[in-house]
KEMI-900637 format. One record per residue (C-alpha): residue number from 1; residue in three letters; x, y, z. Coordinates in steps of 0.001 Angstrom, whole numbers. Layout:
N
{NUM,"ALA",{X,Y,Z}};
...
//
This chain:
63
{1,"UNK",{-119876,-142914,54832}};
{2,"UNK",{-120535,-141658,51286}};
{3,"UNK",{-121151,-138050,52260}};
{4,"UNK",{-117689,-136908,51213}};
{5,"UNK",{-117876,-138340,47697}};
{6,"UNK",{-118515,-135911,44833}};
{7,"UNK",{-121283,-138174,43543}};
{8,"UNK",{-123153,-137684,46828}};
{9,"UNK",{-123597,-133935,46317}};
{10,"UNK",{-127232,-132808,46432}};
{11,"UNK",{-126951,-131396,42920}};
{12,"UNK",{-126185,-134911,41648}};
{13,"UNK",{-129084,-136544,43512}};
{14,"UNK",{-132196,-134467,42767}};
{15,"UNK",{-134744,-137229,43450}};
{16,"UNK",{-133082,-138293,46698}};
{17,"UNK",{-132884,-134655,47807}};
{18,"UNK",{-136564,-134122,46989}};
{19,"UNK",{-137565,-137254,48921}};
{20,"UNK",{-135401,-136287,51897}};
{21,"UNK",{-137117,-132899,52066}};
{22,"UNK",{-140572,-134514,52109}};
{23,"UNK",{-139995,-137217,54723}};
{24,"UNK",{-140226,-136902,58461}};
{25,"UNK",{-138964,-139575,60817}};
{26,"UNK",{-140764,-139688,64118}};
{27,"UNK",{-139477,-141366,67256}};
{28,"UNK",{-142167,-143911,68057}};
{29,"UNK",{-141460,-146660,70530}};
{30,"UNK",{-143409,-148509,73263}};
{31,"UNK",{-142134,-146419,76168}};
{32,"UNK",{-142789,-143061,74500}};
{33,"UNK",{-144892,-141054,76912}};
{34,"UNK",{-147902,-138992,75899}};
{35,"UNK",{-146550,-135419,76305}};
{36,"UNK",{-143738,-135729,73702}};
{37,"UNK",{-146045,-137613,71350}};
{38,"UNK",{-148760,-134985,71709}};
{39,"UNK",{-146240,-132178,71152}};
{40,"UNK",{-145028,-133818,67934}};
{41,"UNK",{-148599,-134354,66757}};
{42,"UNK",{-149491,-130738,67452}};
{43,"UNK",{-146437,-129431,65572}};
{44,"UNK",{-147248,-131580,62551}};
{45,"UNK",{-150892,-130481,62622}};
{46,"UNK",{-149914,-126791,62837}};
{47,"UNK",{-147549,-127171,59870}};
{48,"UNK",{-150260,-128864,57815}};
{49,"UNK",{-152773,-126133,58625}};
{50,"UNK",{-150210,-123415,57821}};
{51,"UNK",{-149423,-124981,54436}};
{52,"UNK",{-153127,-125199,53602}};
{53,"UNK",{-153635,-121584,54653}};
{54,"UNK",{-150709,-120386,52525}};
{55,"UNK",{-152026,-122357,49548}};
{56,"UNK",{-155525,-120915,50052}};
{57,"UNK",{-154225,-117344,50283}};
{58,"UNK",{-152010,-117812,47222}};
{59,"UNK",{-155048,-118856,45185}};
{60,"UNK",{-156570,-115378,45635}};
{61,"UNK",{-153606,-113812,43857}};
{62,"UNK",{-154800,-115405,40626}};
{63,"UNK",{-158431,-114253,40875}};
//
């Protein structure tokens, strides 16, 4: 709706852009079966572990 307005450009909305890049919306509903839920959980866990690993490795560059 507002996407085409110049004021909606990412450059004009730094806080909204930052928040949008840090939020994940998961499909969670009563009839969601286990396999898709487990796949999503595993992907999130792998990303978290990868970020921690990258942070840990980057710390050695300063030693």
